[in-house]
N, CA, C and O of each residue as an XYZ file, in Angstrom:
276
protein
N      -0.599    104.358    -66.156
C      -0.697    105.504    -65.266
C       0.700    106.096    -65.125
O       1.655    105.379    -64.825
N       0.816    107.358    -65.333
C       2.119    108.022    -65.280
C       2.360    108.603    -63.894
O       1.462    108.643    -63.053
N       3.582    109.050    -63.678
C       3.909    109.645    -62.383
C       3.132    110.933    -62.154
O       2.858    111.300    -61.011
N       2.771    111.629    -63.248
C       1.977    112.855    -63.100
C       0.580    112.533    -62.581
O       0.011    113.297    -61.802
N       0.023    111.387    -63.019
C      -1.289    110.972    -62.525
C      -1.243    110.656    -61.033
O      -2.224    110.859    -60.317
N      -0.108    110.165    -60.575
C       0.031    109.813    -59.158
C       0.398    111.014    -58.297
O       0.511    110.893    -57.078
N       0.580    112.150    -58.913
C       0.962    113.340    -58.158
C       2.458    113.424    -57.927
O       2.919    114.221    -57.110
N       3.226    112.602    -58.646
C       4.679    112.600    -58.486
C       5.291    113.540    -59.508
O       4.901    113.534    -60.675
N       6.218    114.321    -59.088
C       6.913    115.235    -59.994
C       8.402    115.112    -59.753
O       8.842    114.429    -58.829
N       9.161    115.768    -60.579
C      10.614    115.770    -60.423
C      11.086    116.928    -59.566
O      12.278    117.236    -59.544
N      10.183    117.565    -58.870
C      10.540    118.700    -58.026
C      11.269    118.194    -56.782
O      10.911    117.142    -56.253
N      12.274    118.910    -56.307
C      12.966    118.483    -55.079
C      12.040    118.585    -53.871
O      11.147    119.430    -53.816
N      12.277    117.706    -52.916
C      11.484    117.725    -51.684
C      11.971    118.890    -50.827
O      13.178    119.042    -50.637
N      11.067    119.711    -50.308
C      11.484    120.841    -49.461
C      12.199    120.367    -48.202
O      11.922    119.281    -47.692
N      13.121    121.187    -47.703
C      13.905    120.829    -46.521
C      13.019    120.531    -45.325
O      13.342    119.646    -44.533
N      11.913    121.245    -45.173
C      11.034    120.998    -44.032
C      10.479    119.580    -44.076
O      10.255    118.973    -43.028
N      10.254    119.040    -45.280
C       9.776    117.665    -45.399
C      10.859    116.689    -44.980
O      10.573    115.686    -44.325
N      12.117    116.976    -45.357
C      13.219    116.124    -44.923
C      13.292    116.098    -43.398
O      13.447    115.033    -42.801
N      13.184    117.253    -42.776
C      13.239    117.318    -41.316
C      12.104    116.511    -40.704
O      12.296    115.823    -39.702
N      10.927    116.595    -41.304
C       9.765    115.857    -40.795
C      10.023    114.353    -40.871
O       9.790    113.630    -39.903
N      10.512    113.879    -42.042
C      10.756    112.449    -42.193
C      11.919    111.987    -41.326
O      11.902    110.862    -40.826
N      12.924    112.829    -41.138
C      14.025    112.469    -40.244
C      13.532    112.316    -38.817
O      13.965    111.409    -38.107
N      12.629    113.192    -38.387
C      12.082    113.097    -37.033
C      11.276    111.821    -36.874
O      11.363    111.153    -35.844
N      10.486    111.477    -37.894
C       9.698    110.242    -37.832
C      10.629    109.039    -37.791
O      10.414    108.114    -37.008
N      11.672    109.043    -38.636
C      12.623    107.934    -38.656
C      13.350    107.783    -37.334
O      13.575    106.663    -36.876
N      13.720    108.890    -36.716
C      14.395    108.835    -35.417
C      13.468    108.281    -34.349
O      13.897    107.505    -33.496
N      12.204    108.671    -34.388
C      11.239    108.174    -33.402
C      11.015    106.683    -33.575
O      10.913    105.952    -32.589
N      10.936    106.223    -34.817
C      10.745    104.789    -35.063
C      11.966    104.016    -34.587
O      11.819    102.960    -33.972
N      13.161    104.515    -34.855
C      14.384    103.848    -34.416
C      14.459    103.791    -32.896
O      14.815    102.755    -32.333
N      14.128    104.885    -32.229
C      14.161    104.910    -30.765
C      13.132    103.944    -30.193
O      13.420    103.233    -29.230
N      11.939    103.910    -30.773
C      10.888    103.010    -30.289
C      11.309    101.563    -30.465
O      11.109    100.747    -29.565
N      11.885    101.234    -31.605
C      12.339     99.868    -31.854
C      13.435     99.481    -30.871
O      13.432     98.362    -30.358
N      14.361    100.374    -30.602
C      15.441    100.092    -29.652
C      14.892     99.841    -28.258
O      15.346     98.934    -27.562
N      13.920    100.639    -27.850
C      13.326    100.456    -26.521
C      12.617     99.117    -26.447
O      12.753     98.400    -25.455
N      11.859     98.767    -27.485
C      11.146     97.480    -27.471
C      12.113     96.316    -27.391
O      11.895     95.378    -26.624
N      13.188     96.365    -28.181
C      14.152     95.271    -28.160
C      14.846     95.165    -26.810
O      15.061     94.061    -26.310
N      15.200     96.304    -26.214
C      15.875     96.252    -24.920
C      14.930     95.746    -23.834
O      15.358     95.015    -22.941
N      13.660     96.118    -23.895
C      12.703     95.620    -22.902
C      12.478     94.124    -23.067
O      12.321     93.413    -22.075
N      12.458     93.633    -24.304
C      12.314     92.194    -24.516
C      13.509     91.459    -23.933
O      13.360     90.371    -23.377
N      14.689     92.044    -24.055
C      15.881     91.393    -23.535
C      15.884     91.413    -22.011
O      16.245     90.419    -21.379
N      15.486     92.533    -21.418
C      15.493     92.660    -19.964
C      14.429     91.773    -19.326
O      14.693     91.114    -18.321
N      13.232     91.752    -19.901
C      12.122     91.032    -19.291
C      11.868     89.663    -19.908
O      10.790     89.098    -19.720
N      12.822     89.125    -20.630
C      12.653     87.798    -21.213
C      12.579     86.765    -20.092
O      13.328     86.850    -19.120
N      11.681     85.792    -20.223
C      11.571     84.778    -19.173
C      12.830     83.911    -19.126
O      13.432     83.605    -20.156
N      13.203     83.530    -17.931
C      14.385     82.682    -17.798
C      14.014     81.251    -18.172
O      12.858     80.860    -18.010
N      14.952     80.468    -18.661
C      14.649     79.087    -19.029
C      14.205     78.250    -17.832
O      13.481     77.268    -17.997
N      14.637     78.632    -16.625
C      14.263     77.867    -15.437
C      12.782     78.030    -15.088
O      12.222     77.197    -14.375
N      12.138     79.102    -15.585
C      10.742     79.326    -15.237
C       9.819     78.358    -15.961
O       8.672     78.194    -15.546
N      10.274     77.716    -17.022
C       9.461     76.756    -17.758
C      10.182     75.416    -17.745
O      11.195     75.256    -18.428
N       9.678     74.446    -16.978
C      10.379     73.157    -16.890
C      10.361     72.384    -18.208
O      11.183     71.486    -18.394
N       9.455     72.703    -19.120
C       9.369     71.975    -20.386
C      10.137     72.661    -21.513
O      10.059     72.232    -22.665
N      10.871     73.711    -21.195
C      11.609     74.409    -22.244
C      12.786     73.553    -22.706
O      13.341     72.789    -21.917
N      13.170     73.673    -23.973
C      14.308     72.886    -24.455
C      15.597     73.335    -23.780
O      15.766     74.504    -23.436
N      16.488     72.392    -23.602
C      17.746     72.734    -22.948
C      18.596     73.589    -23.882
O      18.455     73.508    -25.102
N      19.469     74.401    -23.316
C      20.323     75.231    -24.167
C      21.261     74.372    -25.008
O      21.585     73.243    -24.639
N      21.679     74.903    -26.108
C      22.569     74.178    -27.009
C      23.962     74.159    -26.409
O      24.486     75.190    -25.989
N      24.552     72.979    -26.375
C      25.931     72.853    -25.903
C      26.772     72.293    -27.042
O      26.296     71.491    -27.846
N      27.994     72.716    -27.100
C      28.890     72.234    -28.148
C      30.200     71.788    -27.526
O      30.552     72.180    -26.414
N      30.894     70.981    -28.254
C      32.232     70.556    -27.847
C      33.210     71.247    -28.787
O      33.149     71.073    -30.004
N      34.105     72.028    -28.211
C      35.058     72.769    -29.035
C      36.122     71.831    -29.575
O      36.451     71.890    -30.760
N      36.651     70.989    -28.750
C      37.674     70.047    -29.183
C      37.543     68.758    -28.389
O      37.200     68.787    -27.207
N      37.811     67.647    -29.020
C      37.719     66.361    -28.332
C      39.042     65.637    -28.560
O      39.344     65.197    -29.669
N      39.819     65.523    -27.491
C      41.133     64.917    -27.605
C      41.183     63.653    -26.754
O      40.655     63.636    -25.642
N      41.808     62.599    -27.263
C      41.944     61.379    -26.448
C      42.970     61.591    -25.328
O      43.913     62.371    -25.464
N      42.763     60.892    -24.245
C      43.707     60.964    -23.120
C      44.846     59.992    -23.404
O      44.613     58.809    -23.654
N      46.066     60.488    -23.367
C      47.239     59.653    -23.627
C      47.996     59.495    -22.319
O      48.426     60.472    -21.707
N      48.149     58.248    -21.906
C      48.899     57.965    -20.677
C      50.310     57.531    -21.064
O      50.503     56.671    -21.924
N      51.271     58.138    -20.419
C      52.647     57.725    -20.694
C      52.971     56.492    -19.867
O      52.463     56.326    -18.758
N      53.821     55.628    -20.414
C      54.182     54.387    -19.722
C      55.337     54.537    -18.824
O      55.748     53.572    -18.179
């Protein structure tokens, strides 16, 4: 099947189509940003679930205590 069979041509896309797709892309980006920010704002706190795993803790440096004589 060739590109001609699929309705594809080498003709440039009209500017109005670019504007249409840019508007759709902007709306999708804005919607995704809103969803992510709402998930962050309304995320349940770890204290609300007593069975939730504890947060990860790390030790940056571990040095022995040296007492001078």
